[in-house]
N, C-alpha and C positions, 0 to 999 in steps of 0.2 A: 393482418395486412389487408387493405381495401382496394389494392390496384386491381384493374380489370385484366387479369392475366389470361382469360380465356380468348382474348383476341390478339394475335399477333401484332398488329399495327399499333394497337394501344400499348401493349407491353413495351414496343420499341420506343414509342413516345415518351412514355412516362419513367421508365428506368433508365434511359439512355443507353440502350443496349444495341449491338451491332448483330445481325443474323449470323449464326454460326456456320463458317464455312468448312469446319473441320469438326474433329472429335474434342476439340479444346473445350474446357468447362466454359459455360457462359460467364460473362462478365460486364458490368456497367462500363460504358465508355465516356469520355469527355465531349459531350455534344451541346453542352449549354455554355453560354458567354459567362465568365467570371466577372468581367468588367462591367457587364450590364445587370449583374444579380441584384435582387432587391434587398437592400440593407434597411432595417427597421428595428425599432424597439416596441416590445410589448410590456407593459407593467401588469403582472399577473396577481390577482387577490389569492391569498392563502385561507382567507376565511378565520384568521386569528389576529390578535392585536397584542403581540408580545411587548411591544414598546409603550404600551398604554397611552397612546396619544389619542385616542377616541376614534381612530380610522383603521380599517382593515389594512393589514400589512400587504405591501406589494413588492413582488419580486422582479426585478428589471431583467428582461430576458431579450438579449440582443440576437437578432435574427439575419442570417444571410441565405437566400434561396434562389434558385433559378427564375429568371423574369420569363416564365412560359405559363400557359395555362394547363398546367400539371399538378397533380398531387404527389407528395413526395414524402418520404420517410425523414425522420430527424436524428441526427447525431448531436446529443446534449452533454455538455460538460458544465457541471454546477460547481462553482468554486468562489471561495472568499477571497482570493488573490489577485484578482484582476486589476485591482488599483494599488493594494500596498506593496506587492511583493513580484508580481508578474509570473509567467508561466514558461515553462520549458528551460532548456539549457542557457538560453539568452534573456531569460527573465522578461518576456514580452509582456506588455500591458495593453489593455484596450485603450484606443484612442477614438476620438469623436470629431466630427465636423463642427463649425461653430453653431450650427442649428441642432445639434445634438444626434445627429445620424451617425451610427457606428462606421468606422473606418478600419481600424486595425482590428482584426480578430486573431488573438494569439495562437500560435502553433499552425500546423499546416492541414487541418482537418478541412478548413473552409476552401483553401486553395485547391486542395486535391478533390475533394468529394462533391462540392457544389456543382462543378462541371459535369459530373457524373450521375447527376440527379438526385441528390440528397440536399436537404436543408441542414445548416449547422446551426445550433443554438447555444450560445454562451450565457449562462445565467448567474447573476450575483447572488450568493447566499444572503439570507435576510440580514439587513444592517450593514452590509459592505458594499462598496461603491456606490451604485445608484439605487439599491433596494432600501426599502424601509424595513421596520420590524428588527428582530434580534436573530442570533445564530442558531436558527433551527433548521440544519442543512438538508435533512431528508425531507421534511416539510417543504421546503423551498424547491427543491427538485420535483417532488409529487405534484405540486401545485402547476408547474409548467407542463408535466406530462398530461395532468388533467385538462388543462386548457387546449393542449394539441388535440385532445380527444372531445372537446366540446362540453367538459364538465366543470370547467370553472371560468370566471370572467376575466377580462383583461382590458386595458385602457391605453391609450397613446400618450399618457402623461403620468407622471408619478402621484399625481394628486388631481382629482377631477378627470377632465378629458373625455374622449369618446370611445365607445366600446370598440374592441379589436378583437376580430375572430380568427381562426386558424383554419379556414376552410381550404387551404391549399395543402393541408397535412394529411397523411394517410392516417395518421394516429399511431403508427409504429415508430417506437423510440429505442435507441441504443444509448446507453449512458457511458461516458468514458472519462478517465481523468487519473491524475497521478497524486498519491499521497492523500491529502484530506480530499481531494476531488474523487478519488477511487473509493475512499472510506464512504463517502456519500452515495456513490453508485451500488455499492455493496448493501448499504442500508435501504436504499430505494428497492432493490430487488427483495430484500427480506420483507419489506412492507406489503409486497404483492401488488402494487399499484398496477391496475389495468393498462396495457399499451406499452409497457416497457418489456421489450422482447429479447434484450441483450445487454449485457454490460461488459466493459473492459477496465477493469481496476488495474492501475499500475502501481506497484508498492503501497497497496492500500490497506487500511486497518478494518478487520472483521471483528475484532474483540476490543473495545476501548479500555475495558479494565486491564487487559494485559498490557496495553500500550502505555498506560498512566500509572499502573500499580504493578509492581513486581511482587506476585505472590505475597500479598498484604503489606508490601513496602511501597508507599508512595514516592515516586520519583522527583517530585517537585513540592516546593513549599506553597501553599494555598495561594500566596500573594502572586505566584509566578505561572499559574494554572490559568485556563480560560481562553477566550476568543477575543479579547478586547483589542489586541494589537491589529485585528483585521478591520475593525469597525470604522465606517465613516464618522465625520465629526458629530453629527445629529445622534447616531446610534451610541456612540461612545458615552454620552451622557444619559440618554433615555433607557438604555439596556443595562444599567448597573444593577437594577432590582432583579432583572432577568438571570443576569451572570451570578449574582449572590445566591438566588434560588437553586441554579444548577450545582453550585459548590456545596451547598446545604444538603442537597439530595445526594450528591457524590460522597459526602463525608471526607474527613481527614484523617481517619485511623487506620485507613488500608483495608477495612472490611468490604467483602463483596456484599452488594446489598440489591434492593429492588432496582435502584437508578441504573446500577451497572449491568443487571440483568436485561434491562430495556435496550441497551445499546450493545448488547452482545449478540451479534447476527449469525454467528456460526450454527447454533441450533435450529435456525430457520432460514436457510439460504434462499428460498424462493424457487421459481420456476424458470427464470430468464436464463439463457444460455449465457456462459462465462468464458471469455478469453482473459487469462490473468497473467500478469508479468511480475517476477521477483527476483531480486538479487541476493544471493547467498551472503555477499558482502555487506548488505544494507544493515547499518546500526541505527538508522533513524525509524524505519519501520522495519523491524526485525522479521526474518523468514518464519518464525513460529506463527505469525498472523496467516501467512499462505499456506502453511502445512495443515493447520486445523481447518482452515476454511476449505481447502481443496478435498480433504477427506470427507467433509459434510456434503459437498458437492456430488462426490461419487455415491455416497449413501443414499442421497435424495434422487439419483438418476438424472440430473441435470447435465445436459451437454456441455463438456467443458474442455478447454485447452489451455496449455501452460507454456510459457516462455521463462525459463529459468537460467540466469547468469551467475557469474562470480563477481559481478559488479555490485557497487553500492546503491545509493538511492538515485537509480538512473532510468531513463526512459529507454526502452529497447530502440526507440528511433535514433538514438545516439549510440547503439551498439552494432546492430546489423541493419542500417537504415533500408536498403532496397528489400530486404527479406520480410522486414517488419511491416513496411507499407504494403506489400504484396499480401501478406496474412491477413493484416487489418481490412484490406479492400475485400478479399474473399470472404471474411467474416461477416462484415456488415452486409455484403451482397446476399449471402446466404439467410440471414436472419432478420434483415430488415426489407429486402427486395424479394425474398423468396426463391433465389435462383439455386438450383440444385447442382452446385459445383462441387460438392464432395468434401469440403473442408472439414466437416464433422467426423469424416472417416479416415482422415490422414493421421499419422502419428500424433497422440495426444499430447506430448512433451517434446519441446525443443530445449535442449540443455546444452550450456557451455560447461563442459567437463573440466577443462583447465582453459586458462586465458587464451581466447580466439580460436578455440578446438570445440566445435559445436557437434552435437549429435541429435538424431530424433529417436524417440523412445515410445513405446506403446503405453507407457503409465509411469507414476511415480508415487511413492517410493519403490524402489525395485525390491525383489524378494532378498532378503540378507539372512546371514547367520547372526544370531544374537551373541554378543560378547558382554562379559562383565569384568571389569577391572577394579582393583582395591589398592589403596595406597598404603605404604608402611614407613615407619617412622625414619628408616634410613634413606628415604627419598625415592625408594622404587615403587613402580606401578606394575601390578601383576594379578594373577588370579586370586591370591590371597594378601591380607592386609593385617597390620598389627601396630600396636602402639599409639601414640597420640602427637598432636601437633598443636602448637599454641600461637595465636595470631592476634597482635594488638591491632584493633580498629583503627584506620587512618583514612578518613574521608577525602584527604588531599592526594592520595595515590591511586593511579588508575590501573585498570586491568593489564594494560601494556607494560606498566611497571611491575605488575605482579609476575608477569612472565620472565622478567629478569631476576625475580626471587626477592623483589622489595615488598615488605608488609604482606606476605602471603605465604602459605606452605605450598612447595613446589615438588611434584613427584613426576618421574619419567620412566618410560618403558624401556626395554631392550631395542636396538635397531631392527628395523623391519627387514626381513629377507627377500620381501617382495612388495611390489606397490598393491595397496588395498584402497578400496573406495569405501567411505562412510557416508551413508545416506539415510535420511529419516529424521527423526526427533529424538535425540539422546535424552535419556532421564538421568537424575542423580539421586541418590538417598545419602543424606547427611545426618550424622549423629554429633551433636554438639552441646557444650554447656557455654554459659556466659557468667562473667562475675557481676552483671548488672542485671536489672529486670528487663532489658531490651537487647536485641542484637539483630544486625542484618547479615545475611549470607551472601557471599558472591563465589560462583564456581565458573572455572572456564575449562574447556577441552583445547588443547594445543598441539599443533603439528611443529615439532622442532626439526630443523634442518633447512639448509640453505635453498632457495628457490625464486624464482622471478614471479611475483604475484601482482594482482591488481592492487593499486594504492587506495585501499580502503580502511585501513587500520584505524586511523583517527577520523572517522565519519567522512572519508574521501569517496569521490564517486567511481573512482576507477577509470576515468576517461580523461582526456585532455582535448582541448580545442586545437583545430589547426587554423590556418589562414585562408583556406579555400572554402568555398560553399558549393552546395549542390542544391537543385531546385525540384519541388516536388508539387507540381501543379501550376496553376496560373497565378499571375501576379497583378498588382496595380501600383500606382504610385504611392499609395498609402498602406499597402499590405503586401509584402514581398513573400513569394514561395521559397525563397532561397535561404537556406540555413548553414550555419558553421558546420563544417565537417568535424569528425572527431576521430581520435585513435585511442587505443589502449594506453592506459597510464600504468606502467610497469615499474616496480621498485624491487631491488634485491633485498630480500628479508631473511633473517636467520630463524625465524619461527612466524607462525601464523595462528592467531586465536580462531578456531573455525567454528565453536559454539560456546554459549555462555548463559547462565541463568542466574537470578537473584531472588532473595525472598527474606521475609521477616520471620524469624524464628518463632515469635509469638502466635503466629499463624500455622504452627505445625499441624494442628488437629483439624482445623476448618479455616478455609479463607472466609467464611461467613462471620466468624467471631475470633478475634485475636484475644490473647491474654498475657498479663505481666509473667514474665519467667522467674522462677526460683533460682536465684543466684547459685551457681555450682551443680545444678541438677541437668541431667544429659537429657535432650529431646531429639527425637528423629523426624526428620521432614523429607519427603519426597517430592521433587518437582521436576518439570520438563525444561531442557536446555533449548536454546535457539535451533531451529532446523538447519540442516546443512547436507550439501552433496559435495563431497571433497575428496581428491585423490591424495593419498599419503604415499609418497615416492618411496622406493627401496632405500635403506639406509637412514631414513628419518625416525624419529622416536615420537611416540605419543606422550603427551604430558597432561597432568591435571593440576589445576591450581585451586586452592582453598583459601578464601579471604573473606573480608567484611564488606564494607562500604565500597563500591567501585566509583572512584572519583570521575571516571569518564561517563559515567551514567547519571548519577544522583546530582540533584541540585545542590550546590555549595550554600545556599541559604537554608538548607535543612538543618537542624540541630545535630550538633556531633553527639554521637552516643557515648564515646569513651570508655567502650567495653572491651575486654580480652576474651576472645574465644578459645575454647579447647576442643579439638575435634578428636572424636573416638574413631580412629582409622579403621579399626576391625569391623566397624559397623557403619563404614562409609564406602561406597562404590558409585561407579558410573556405569551405565550400560549403553550400548548403541549397536547398530546393525552394520556388518561388514560384507562385502562382495567384491567381485572383480571390476576393475575399472573399464569403462566403455571403451578407452583407448589404450 
């Protein structure tokens, strides 16, 4: 950070701070006019020509910053969704004046933080909205960070134009975003781009292989993968060779390879501090993404903080709005303005243990007692297993139907005498044979018993919109700071799938190389289920489901395998950690 912190007057001017009148932590204050803020676009050169049009690709970076002679840090959200799909609970899109000047900046970051002495930059991933090039998301974000630090060129037009510099920027950047935007932030941190001080990934992907291939089993047919749905009309045509090259490098057989290794960010988390949010009910970006990344951050000694809920693919802004904004404010103040507000010394984890019941913890996962359960042919789940179970693969049947006993083997334990908390990343060992040279495996851990739960089972968000709005920052006629309030969307359920995992049995020996199965031969495969933090009430039963293709996850365009699986239950088990509930 290049603010002149040595002089109190300069500190107050640059950061928008109020002098401390008490022992309260220092914080930036809203002293700059939002209405008068400078709104502009810089088209930043990436140094590459992915669309092969003979010109260096340019990333459209829409900027809003205080209209004052100050240097400010930047909150950056790099997204492919500003034109095609929108951002946030209300699917806001960017809007522009007739002359192209940005008007609406989606989400509340600009409304809230610009008056407090930050710039907000919303950048279009290559080939989307007003950017040229193709979908190279990390490269797109890094180009903007490089421009903000004087290492890349930018212009005031998508082609040609006059040079634009970022002399107003301190060079300190925080990357934020949900889903794909969060994945981009994680990738940028992994790249080590200088100037990126912190990231805030919300339901973001850290391991692209695990997101698109389930332990050797591709989740979608090749024609239904890729980024073309986000492209502008120009890129949709010019980027066909780029997309074909990416698909060729990824492969279609489910093997882990050098391409997947290059977009696996967990082994190299970088050094930027991380405030991360994840819902344990998220089936879009499953919580195993969070768990592996969180562990890697801890091993690397990266400053980290987590917001963990029982919701689905949902921004914390729509769960605990006031608390999230306060936390985000303090986080950016600490890592972008250098204010010693102690946020990094507060409890590292804010956890929703059960719907709307939150607690603060020093770490995650908690210390637990390891438990291993095994299924038996009579339908029991306990310390020992025996017998076999046969399942005919039916890709039209979902894991929720499995839980009712359709097209899956179902096993349940005895009613629990007291509530228990299952937390961490369960693992399953499956021994099975197939009557065909191929087979997919599907496994789920289930809490059987009536409860009011967030509505997430069928990719729900776990929230519902209200008719009221609350305001977070300043507004203009073109960009409101007022957003729909939300409430918890609860449903009464007789069961809840709390963790699940999938695999291709042909990859039993290695994810790097699958092999055809010998029909009738038993193979053993161990893999991790989705992470969880779930309280099982007293009287409920734990269940284990063993199935084939999960119709709720796998693309129906994939070829049907038509196999029948036979599970050796004595050599099949699920392991997880138990502890006492926080509440």
